[in-house]
N, CA, C and O atoms as a GROMACS GRO file, in nm:
protein
  248
    1MET      N    1   3.092  -0.847   7.131
    1MET     CA    2   3.266  -0.841   7.044
    1MET      C    3   3.350  -0.939   7.146
    1MET      O    4   3.336  -0.933   7.268
    2THR      N    5   3.408  -0.999   7.101
    2THR     CA    6   3.489  -1.073   7.157
    2THR      C    7   3.681  -0.974   7.135
    2THR      O    8   3.723  -0.956   7.020
    3VAL      N    9   3.740  -0.941   7.219
    3VAL     CA   10   3.851  -0.823   7.174
    3VAL      C   11   3.993  -0.885   7.194
    3VAL      O   12   4.102  -0.840   7.158
    4ALA      N   13   3.958  -1.027   7.278
    4ALA     CA   14   4.085  -1.082   7.315
    4ALA      C   15   4.032  -1.212   7.373
    4ALA      O   16   3.924  -1.220   7.431
    5PRO      N   17   4.133  -1.333   7.349
    5PRO     CA   18   4.041  -1.461   7.393
    5PRO      C   19   4.040  -1.406   7.568
    5PRO      O   20   4.124  -1.351   7.640
    6GLY      N   21   3.907  -1.452   7.587
    6GLY     CA   22   3.846  -1.424   7.746
    6GLY      C   23   3.762  -1.273   7.823
    6GLY      O   24   3.697  -1.251   7.925
    7VAL      N   25   3.817  -1.183   7.684
    7VAL     CA   26   3.776  -1.070   7.676
    7VAL      C   27   3.639  -0.994   7.593
    7VAL      O   28   3.664  -0.939   7.486
    8GLU      N   29   3.541  -0.993   7.628
    8GLU     CA   30   3.435  -0.959   7.591
    8GLU      C   31   3.385  -0.815   7.630
    8GLU      O   32   3.380  -0.762   7.741
    9ILE      N   33   3.347  -0.767   7.499
    9ILE     CA   34   3.290  -0.591   7.523
    9ILE      C   35   3.135  -0.613   7.484
    9ILE      O   36   3.111  -0.686   7.388
   10LEU      N   37   3.034  -0.557   7.552
   10LEU     CA   38   2.913  -0.481   7.505
   10LEU      C   39   2.910  -0.392   7.398
   10LEU      O   40   2.957  -0.279   7.412
   11ILE      N   41   2.854  -0.435   7.278
   11ILE     CA   42   2.834  -0.309   7.195
   11ILE      C   43   2.645  -0.325   7.165
   11ILE      O   44   2.588  -0.405   7.091
   12PRO      N   45   2.592  -0.233   7.241
   12PRO     CA   46   2.466  -0.273   7.251
   12PRO      C   47   2.404  -0.220   7.058
   12PRO      O   48   2.467  -0.139   6.991
   13LEU      N   49   2.294  -0.280   7.016
   13LEU     CA   50   2.262  -0.219   6.864
   13LEU      C   51   2.119  -0.258   6.878
   13LEU      O   52   2.072  -0.370   6.900
   14ARG      N   53   2.056  -0.137   6.859
   14ARG     CA   54   1.889  -0.137   6.813
   14ARG      C   55   1.850  -0.125   6.635
   14ARG      O   56   1.911  -0.046   6.563
   15VAL      N   57   1.763  -0.198   6.592
   15VAL     CA   58   1.700  -0.167   6.527
   15VAL      C   59   1.571  -0.140   6.524
   15VAL      O   60   1.502  -0.241   6.512
   16VAL      N   61   1.514  -0.040   6.531
   16VAL     CA   62   1.337   0.024   6.554
   16VAL      C   63   1.284   0.080   6.422
   16VAL      O   64   1.336   0.178   6.369
   17ALA      N   65   1.156   0.002   6.358
   17ALA     CA   66   1.068   0.032   6.291
   17ALA      C   67   1.036   0.177   6.332
   17ALA      O   68   1.019   0.222   6.445
   18ASN      N   69   1.033   0.253   6.189
   18ASN     CA   70   0.958   0.386   6.160
   18ASN      C   71   0.893   0.431   6.048
   18ASN      O   72   0.943   0.455   5.938
   19GLY      N   73   0.792   0.439   6.077
   19GLY     CA   74   0.698   0.484   5.919
   19GLY      C   75   0.720   0.327   5.840
   19GLY      O   76   0.693   0.218   5.890
   20SER      N   77   0.776   0.351   5.700
   20SER     CA   78   0.813   0.278   5.630
   20SER      C   79   0.956   0.187   5.625
   20SER      O   80   0.981   0.076   5.578
   21GLY      N   81   1.032   0.284   5.693
   21GLY     CA   82   1.179   0.232   5.710
   21GLY      C   83   1.222   0.190   5.880
   21GLY      O   84   1.145   0.128   5.954
   22SER      N   85   1.315   0.224   5.909
   22SER     CA   86   1.379   0.199   6.035
   22SER      C   87   1.487   0.252   6.082
   22SER      O   88   1.560   0.288   5.989
   23GLU      N   89   1.538   0.277   6.204
   23GLU     CA   90   1.660   0.333   6.270
   23GLU      C   91   1.703   0.238   6.334
   23GLU      O   92   1.660   0.138   6.391
   24VAL      N   93   1.853   0.316   6.302
   24VAL     CA   94   1.974   0.182   6.342
   24VAL      C   95   2.064   0.256   6.463
   24VAL      O   96   2.141   0.350   6.446
   25ALA      N   97   2.031   0.179   6.605
   25ALA     CA   98   2.126   0.283   6.729
   25ALA      C   99   2.200   0.216   6.757
   25ALA      O  100   2.156   0.103   6.774
   26LEU      N  101   2.331   0.231   6.776
   26LEU     CA  102   2.446   0.204   6.799
   26LEU      C  103   2.527   0.250   6.944
   26LEU      O  104   2.615   0.333   6.925
   27THR      N  105   2.509   0.207   7.081
   27THR     CA  106   2.593   0.282   7.209
   27THR      C  107   2.718   0.239   7.169
   27THR      O  108   2.716   0.125   7.124
   28LEU      N  109   2.845   0.301   7.172
   28LEU     CA  110   2.968   0.268   7.190
   28LEU      C  111   3.005   0.340   7.326
   28LEU      O  112   2.989   0.459   7.349
   29PHE      N  113   3.059   0.244   7.412
   29PHE     CA  114   3.122   0.285   7.526
   29PHE      C  115   3.288   0.263   7.525
   29PHE      O  116   3.367   0.184   7.472
   30ARG      N  117   3.297   0.386   7.616
   30ARG     CA  118   3.467   0.398   7.650
   30ARG      C  119   3.453   0.342   7.732
   30ARG      O  120   3.367   0.331   7.820
   31LEU      N  121   3.594   0.274   7.694
   31LEU     CA  122   3.656   0.164   7.798
   31LEU      C  123   3.749   0.238   7.879
   31LEU      O  124   3.813   0.337   7.842
   32PRO      N  125   3.752   0.169   8.022
   32PRO     CA  126   3.846   0.200   8.096
   32PRO      C  127   3.990   0.228   8.074
   32PRO      O  128   4.062   0.132   8.047
   33GLY      N  129   4.033   0.324   8.082
   33GLY     CA  130   4.179   0.348   8.049
   33GLY      C  131   4.208   0.374   7.940
   33GLY      O  132   4.326   0.379   7.904
   34MET      N  133   4.057   0.408   7.823
   34MET     CA  134   4.099   0.410   7.696
   34MET      C  135   4.130   0.563   7.639
   34MET      O  136   4.050   0.656   7.632
   35SER      N  137   4.246   0.564   7.606
   35SER     CA  138   4.275   0.702   7.529
   35SER      C  139   4.188   0.768   7.444
   35SER      O  140   4.118   0.704   7.365
   36ASP      N  141   4.182   0.911   7.452
   36ASP     CA  142   4.103   1.033   7.324
   36ASP      C  143   4.108   0.975   7.207
   36ASP      O  144   4.007   0.952   7.141
   37GLU      N  145   4.213   0.949   7.174
   37GLU     CA  146   4.260   0.892   7.027
   37GLU      C  147   4.216   0.785   6.999
   37GLU      O  148   4.161   0.771   6.890
   38LYS      N  149   4.227   0.662   7.102
   38LYS     CA  150   4.165   0.530   7.046
   38LYS      C  151   4.013   0.551   7.056
   38LYS      O  152   3.951   0.508   6.958
   39PHE      N  153   3.945   0.605   7.148
   39PHE     CA  154   3.792   0.630   7.152
   39PHE      C  155   3.763   0.691   7.029
   39PHE      O  156   3.669   0.643   6.967
   40ALA      N  157   3.830   0.796   6.975
   40ALA     CA  158   3.829   0.868   6.881
   40ALA      C  159   3.796   0.752   6.747
   40ALA      O  160   3.687   0.727   6.695
   41ALA      N  161   3.916   0.703   6.720
   41ALA     CA  162   3.943   0.588   6.587
   41ALA      C  163   3.851   0.483   6.595
   41ALA      O  164   3.810   0.421   6.497
   42ASP      N  165   3.811   0.457   6.739
   42ASP     CA  166   3.655   0.358   6.724
   42ASP      C  167   3.570   0.424   6.704
   42ASP      O  168   3.508   0.371   6.612
   43ALA      N  169   3.513   0.530   6.740
   43ALA     CA  170   3.394   0.625   6.678
   43ALA      C  171   3.384   0.641   6.527
   43ALA      O  172   3.287   0.621   6.453
   44ASP      N  173   3.491   0.676   6.504
   44ASP     CA  174   3.532   0.691   6.327
   44ASP      C  175   3.491   0.554   6.271
   44ASP      O  176   3.421   0.551   6.170
   45TRP      N  177   3.532   0.433   6.337
   45TRP     CA  178   3.515   0.322   6.221
   45TRP      C  179   3.362   0.282   6.267
   45TRP      O  180   3.293   0.227   6.181
   46VAL      N  181   3.324   0.296   6.350
   46VAL     CA  182   3.158   0.223   6.372
   46VAL      C  183   3.114   0.382   6.299
   46VAL      O  184   3.017   0.329   6.244
   47ARG      N  185   3.106   0.495   6.264
   47ARG     CA  186   3.094   0.581   6.179
   47ARG      C  187   3.061   0.547   6.034
   47ARG      O  188   2.958   0.564   5.968
   48ARG      N  189   3.167   0.498   6.008
   48ARG     CA  190   3.209   0.420   5.872
   48ARG      C  191   3.126   0.303   5.841
   48ARG      O  192   3.091   0.270   5.727
   49ASP      N  193   3.094   0.234   5.966
   49ASP     CA  194   3.040   0.129   5.909
   49ASP      C  195   2.906   0.151   5.920
   49ASP      O  196   2.823   0.082   5.860
   50LEU      N  197   2.878   0.238   5.990
   50LEU     CA  198   2.692   0.307   5.989
   50LEU      C  199   2.671   0.316   5.848
   50LEU      O  200   2.598   0.245   5.779
   51GLU      N  201   2.750   0.419   5.811
   51GLU     CA  202   2.745   0.459   5.652
   51GLU      C  203   2.735   0.368   5.555
   51GLU      O  204   2.641   0.372   5.474
   52ARG      N  205   2.818   0.285   5.552
   52ARG     CA  206   2.806   0.139   5.446
   52ARG      C  207   2.680   0.078   5.472
   52ARG      O  208   2.614   0.022   5.383
   53LEU      N  209   2.639   0.087   5.606
   53LEU     CA  210   2.538  -0.017   5.633
   53LEU      C  211   2.437   0.090   5.529
   53LEU      O  212   2.393   0.058   5.418
   54LYS      N  213   2.423   0.185   5.580
   54LYS     CA  214   2.302   0.268   5.551
   54LYS      C  215   2.286   0.290   5.394
   54LYS      O  216   2.176   0.273   5.341
   55ALA      N  217   2.419   0.334   5.310
   55ALA     CA  218   2.414   0.277   5.148
   55ALA      C  219   2.362   0.162   5.125
   55ALA      O  220   2.287   0.152   5.028
   56LEU      N  221   2.387   0.058   5.199
   56LEU     CA  222   2.368  -0.102   5.120
   56LEU      C  223   2.205  -0.097   5.141
   56LEU      O  224   2.127  -0.129   5.051
   57LEU      N  225   2.166  -0.055   5.262
   57LEU     CA  226   2.004  -0.049   5.280
   57LEU      C  227   1.940   0.039   5.198
   57LEU      O  228   1.820   0.023   5.176
   58GLU      N  229   2.008   0.139   5.145
   58GLU     CA  230   1.942   0.225   5.073
   58GLU      C  231   1.951   0.221   4.897
   58GLU      O  232   1.888   0.289   4.816
   59THR      N  233   2.047   0.121   4.876
   59THR     CA  234   2.038   0.119   4.739
   59THR      C  235   2.031  -0.038   4.706
   59THR      O  236   1.985  -0.072   4.597
   60GLY      N  237   2.078  -0.138   4.803
   60GLY     CA  238   2.027  -0.274   4.789
   60GLY      C  239   2.155  -0.306   4.716
   60GLY      O  240   2.161  -0.419   4.667
   61ARG      N  241   2.244  -0.238   4.704
   61ARG     CA  242   2.396  -0.270   4.642
   61ARG      C  243   2.514  -0.276   4.760
   61ARG      O  244   2.505  -0.268   4.882
   62GLU      N  245   2.616  -0.292   4.681
   62GLU     CA  246   2.766  -0.240   4.746
   62GLU      C  247   2.844  -0.162   4.698
   62GLU      O  248   2.948  -0.134   4.757
   0.00000   0.00000   0.00000
């Protein structure tokens, strides 16, 4: 992900088959100097995105 011109961060994402479905795993790294509040906000953002992905995949609709 590019967060600023010339600044990229790695956000590993994996999708693994599991029976008739799959599992999604995302690793959120805490950047150097990141406050507890900013890291918590980023984690909440990721949680909401993953919940939305789950809903889309389970229902096939938005």
